[in-house]
N, C-alpha and C positions, 0 to 999 in steps of 0.2 A: 454630629452633633443630636439630628434625630434621634437615633440610637439611643444616644443618651437621654433625652427626655422621655424614651418611649418604656427603657429601662423606670426609669426612676414612677414615672407611672402606676406601673405593672406592681412594680414594691411596694408602692404607697396606697395601691387599690389591697396589694395580701397582707400588709398591718392593718390595715381599716379593719377590714374584715377580720381580721385576732381582734383590737383591739374593739370591736363591738360585741363579739361572742365573751369577750373579761366580762364578769359582773361589776355592777353599774358601780360598787364602792373601790375597785379597784380603779378602773378608769379616772374616780374622781382624785383620786391621790394625786396623778401626774398629768398636769395641761399640755406636758408636751409630747406626750403618748400622744393623747387627740389633734393634736395636729400635724402627727409625722406625715398623713397622708395628704395631708392641704397642696404642698409645693409639689406633687407629683403631677397636678394639674395647672396650678396659679405657677408653677414656675419656683428656683430656688427664692427663699427668703419674700416670698408673695410677689417676685418680678415673673410677671407672666410673658412670654415670649410669643406668643400667639395669642389668639382666640378666648383664653378664659381671663378674664377680669384678673388685673393684678390686686394683690389683697397690702401690695408696698405701700407704705402714708395712709391707709383706713385708719379713722380712731375705733375705737373698740366698741363704740355705741352702736355705729357704723354697721359693722361687722355682726353685731349683734342681735339688732334689727333686721338685716335680713336672713341669718340665720332664723330666725323666731320666726320672718313669713315664710322660708321654704319650707320647715316644718310643720308650720299652722296650715300652708297650701294657698297664701297670697298672696305667695310669687311664685310662678312656673320652673321647673327646671326638671332635666330630665335625668340628672346626678346626686345635686344638692341634697331635695328633698327624701332621699334616701339613708342620704350622711345624718343629716339634721333630726329628722325622725327617732334616732336615736339616743339624742340627747336632750338633759333637763334643763332649766333653765340655769341651775350652779353651776352645768358643763359649759353650754355656750358662755356665761361669762367667761370661764376661764378659759376658755381656746380664742374669744374673740379678744381678752387682757393681753393673752400668749401672742396672739399675733403683734401687734398691735406695739408691745412690750419691745419684743424680743426678733424680728423681723425686720435686719435692718440691714 
């Protein structure tokens, strides 16, 4: 089981790097692409099996606020600040909506 989570995390990180290297216009086209890496740490469908907070059940507004706080340096983190810095407000809203609506 642990191997599956490590593999998922590695895949998520690799896909995140690809997403961040893609021009912003391409990223805006698909919120699902922007959320691919989230499950690597936050668990399948946002149900974290460990120390990372679960995203399952959170509202779009709470996810968007957290992402903006990471991006703007208001909320400390080791990894999330790196992801969030690459997102525009529109991308953050799209990610938050995708997770809150479809991760069930």
